[in-house]
C-alpha positions as CSV (number, residue, x, y, z in Angstrom):
1,M,0.0,0.0,0.0
2,K,2.8,2.4,0.9
3,E,4.5,1.7,-2.4
4,I,1.3,2.5,-4.4
5,N,0.9,5.8,-2.6
6,E,4.5,6.8,-3.2
7,T,4.1,6.0,-6.9
8,A,0.9,8.1,-7.2
9,L,2.5,10.9,-5.4
10,L,5.6,10.8,-7.7
11,A,3.3,10.8,-10.7
12,N,1.5,13.9,-9.5
13,E,4.7,15.7,-8.8
14,T,6.1,15.1,-12.3
15,Q,2.9,16.3,-14.1
16,P,3.4,19.9,-15.4
17,Q,1.2,22.5,-13.7
18,R,-0.6,24.8,-16.1
19,T,0.1,28.4,-15.4
20,A,-2.4,31.3,-15.8
21,A,-3.0,32.3,-19.3
22,T,-5.0,34.9,-21.4
23,L,-6.8,33.5,-24.4
24,R,-7.7,35.8,-27.3
25,R,-10.6,35.4,-29.6
26,D,-12.1,37.4,-32.5
27,P,-15.9,37.8,-32.1
28,R,-18.1,37.5,-35.2
29,I,-21.8,37.5,-36.1
30,D,-23.0,35.5,-39.1
31,F,-26.3,37.0,-40.4
32,H,-27.9,38.4,-43.6
33,E,-27.3,41.9,-45.1
34,Q,-31.0,42.1,-45.7
35,V,-34.1,40.4,-44.3
36,T,-37.8,40.5,-44.9
37,E,-40.5,41.4,-42.4
38,G,-42.0,38.3,-40.7
39,V,-39.4,35.9,-42.1
40,T,-37.3,33.9,-39.5
41,N,-33.6,33.6,-40.1
42,D,-30.7,31.9,-38.3
43,L,-28.0,34.0,-36.7
44,R,-24.7,32.6,-35.3
45,V,-22.4,34.3,-32.8
46,R,-18.9,32.7,-33.0
47,L,-15.4,33.2,-31.7
48,D,-12.4,32.9,-34.1
49,E,-8.7,32.6,-33.6
50,V,-6.9,35.9,-33.7
51,L,-4.8,35.4,-36.8
52,D,-4.7,39.0,-38.1
53,P,-2.4,41.2,-36.0
54,T,-4.7,44.2,-36.8
55,A,-7.6,42.4,-35.1
56,A,-5.8,42.2,-31.8
57,A,-7.1,45.6,-30.6
58,T,-10.7,44.4,-31.0
59,A,-10.3,40.9,-29.7
60,L,-11.7,39.4,-26.5
61,N,-9.2,38.8,-23.7
62,I,-10.3,35.8,-21.7
63,P,-8.3,35.0,-18.5
64,L,-7.7,31.5,-17.4
65,R,-6.6,30.8,-13.8
66,A,-3.6,28.5,-13.1
67,G,-4.7,24.9,-13.6
68,E,-7.8,25.8,-15.7
69,T,-8.2,24.3,-19.2
70,S,-11.5,25.9,-20.1
71,I,-13.9,28.6,-19.1
72,D,-17.6,29.4,-19.7
73,L,-18.6,32.7,-21.3
74,Y,-22.2,33.9,-21.7
75,V,-23.7,35.6,-24.7
76,T,-26.6,38.0,-24.6
77,L,-28.2,39.2,-27.8
78,N,-29.7,42.6,-28.2
79,A,-31.8,42.8,-31.4
80,P,-34.2,45.8,-31.5
81,G,-36.9,45.2,-34.1
82,F,-36.7,41.4,-34.0
83,D,-38.3,38.6,-32.0
84,V,-35.4,36.4,-30.7
85,Q,-35.4,32.7,-29.9
86,P,-34.2,31.3,-27.6
87,V,-34.7,34.0,-25.0
88,G,-31.9,34.6,-22.4
89,D,-28.2,34.0,-22.2
90,R,-26.4,31.3,-24.2
91,K,-23.2,29.6,-23.1
92,I,-19.9,29.3,-25.0
93,K,-17.1,27.1,-23.7
94,V,-13.6,28.4,-24.5
95,R,-10.9,25.9,-24.1
96,L,-7.1,26.3,-23.8
97,E,-6.8,24.0,-26.8
98,R,-9.4,25.6,-29.1
99,D,-12.4,23.6,-30.1
100,P,-14.5,25.5,-32.7
101,A,-17.5,23.2,-32.0
102,T,-17.9,24.8,-28.5
103,E,-17.2,28.4,-29.5
104,H,-20.4,29.4,-31.2
105,V,-24.1,29.8,-30.3
106,D,-27.2,30.1,-32.6
107,F,-30.3,32.2,-32.4
108,R,-33.4,32.6,-34.6
109,L,-34.5,36.1,-35.4
110,T,-37.9,37.1,-36.9
111,A,-38.1,40.7,-38.2
112,R,-41.0,42.8,-37.0
113,H,-42.8,45.4,-39.1
114,P,-40.1,48.1,-39.8
115,G,-42.6,50.8,-40.8
116,P,-43.5,51.9,-44.3
117,N,-39.9,52.0,-45.5
118,P,-36.9,49.7,-45.2
119,A,-35.2,50.2,-41.8
120,R,-31.6,49.6,-40.8
121,R,-31.2,47.5,-37.6
122,I,-28.2,46.8,-35.4
123,V,-27.8,43.4,-33.7
124,C,-25.4,43.3,-30.9
125,A,-24.0,40.4,-28.9
126,D,-22.4,41.0,-25.5
127,F,-19.9,38.6,-23.9
128,W,-19.8,38.1,-20.2
129,L,-17.4,36.3,-17.8
130,G,-19.8,35.9,-14.9
131,N,-21.1,39.4,-14.3
132,Q,-18.1,41.0,-16.0
133,P,-18.5,42.3,-19.5
134,I,-15.5,41.5,-21.7
135,G,-16.6,42.8,-25.1
136,S,-19.2,43.0,-27.9
137,V,-19.7,42.5,-31.6
138,K,-22.3,44.2,-33.8
139,H,-23.9,43.4,-37.2
140,A,-26.0,45.8,-39.3
141,T,-28.9,44.6,-41.6
142,F,-31.9,46.1,-43.3
143,V,-35.5,44.9,-42.7
144,I,-37.7,45.2,-45.8
145,P,-41.4,45.6,-45.2
146,N,-43.9,43.2,-46.9
147,G,-45.2,44.6,-50.2
148,W,-42.2,47.0,-50.6
149,T,-41.6,47.7,-54.3
150,G,-38.9,50.3,-54.2
151,P,-35.1,49.9,-54.0
152,S,-34.1,47.4,-51.3
153,P,-30.9,48.5,-49.4
154,S,-28.6,46.1,-47.7
155,D,-25.7,46.5,-45.2
156,G,-23.8,43.7,-43.5
157,S,-21.2,45.9,-41.8
158,G,-20.0,45.0,-38.4
159,A,-17.7,46.0,-35.6
160,S,-16.3,44.5,-32.4
161,F,-14.4,45.6,-29.4
162,G,-12.8,43.9,-26.4
163,L,-12.7,45.5,-22.9
164,L,-9.5,45.7,-20.8
165,V,-9.7,42.6,-18.6
166,P,-7.2,42.1,-15.8
167,P,-5.1,39.0,-16.3
168,V,-5.9,37.9,-12.7
169,R,-9.7,37.5,-12.4
170,R,-11.3,39.6,-9.7
171,E,-14.1,38.7,-7.4
172,D,-17.3,38.9,-9.4
173,S,-19.9,41.6,-8.8
174,D,-23.5,40.8,-8.0
175,F,-25.0,43.3,-10.4
176,T,-23.4,45.0,-13.5
177,I,-24.6,47.8,-15.8
178,L,-22.9,48.2,-19.1
179,V,-23.4,51.6,-20.9
180,E,-22.2,51.9,-24.4
181,G,-22.3,55.1,-26.5
182,D,-22.6,55.3,-30.3
183,D,-22.7,58.3,-32.6
184,E,-24.6,56.8,-35.4
185,T,-27.4,58.5,-37.4
186,G,-30.8,57.1,-36.6
187,Q,-29.7,55.0,-33.7
188,P,-30.1,55.7,-29.9
189,P,-27.1,57.5,-28.5
190,L,-26.7,55.0,-25.6
191,R,-27.2,51.3,-25.2
192,I,-27.6,49.8,-21.7
193,A,-27.1,46.2,-20.8
194,M,-27.6,44.7,-17.3
195,R,-26.6,41.4,-15.8
196,S,-27.1,39.9,-12.3
197,E,-26.0,36.4,-11.2
198,F,-25.8,35.1,-7.7
199,P,-23.9,31.9,-7.0
200,G,-26.2,29.0,-6.2
201,E,-29.3,30.7,-7.5
């Protein structure tokens, strides 16, 4: 028995201990440049490897503690002018050794009546580490009303940004408010997102 315990202890001592690390991911939204009122379309939020050095400034910085090999992020989708399914947060698992199959989530969006003319809409996905926001990604599209016979504009532009995240994770807050400002014609000047999560509840 003593020999077995000593062997197990030796094996544990010789295993390399993983140090703390910061993973970097490029957030993306896959969606149409133009949709029709009342039609349901799939939307995917995904994380890509940061391969382009110019994308580093807009990438998500995801801290892993020493010994961790994966971490869960939560995605909230803000899509004014659409009915969204499923409702609520979706989970993305980010691994030290990247697995693309776990780094995306899917939603279904149904465009509401945009008014008498085509309307530009902005879809935004926020990424959360517990109650801490770590970044966002946006995608623009146009909603075309039923029966519209005029020119049908399209967009498809997008943008992303990552927040400064300390390499050492701090104690999580119980309630977080994220206020984001945009100077964009026809869009509200501020966007507010809130998140609250209590351990064990």
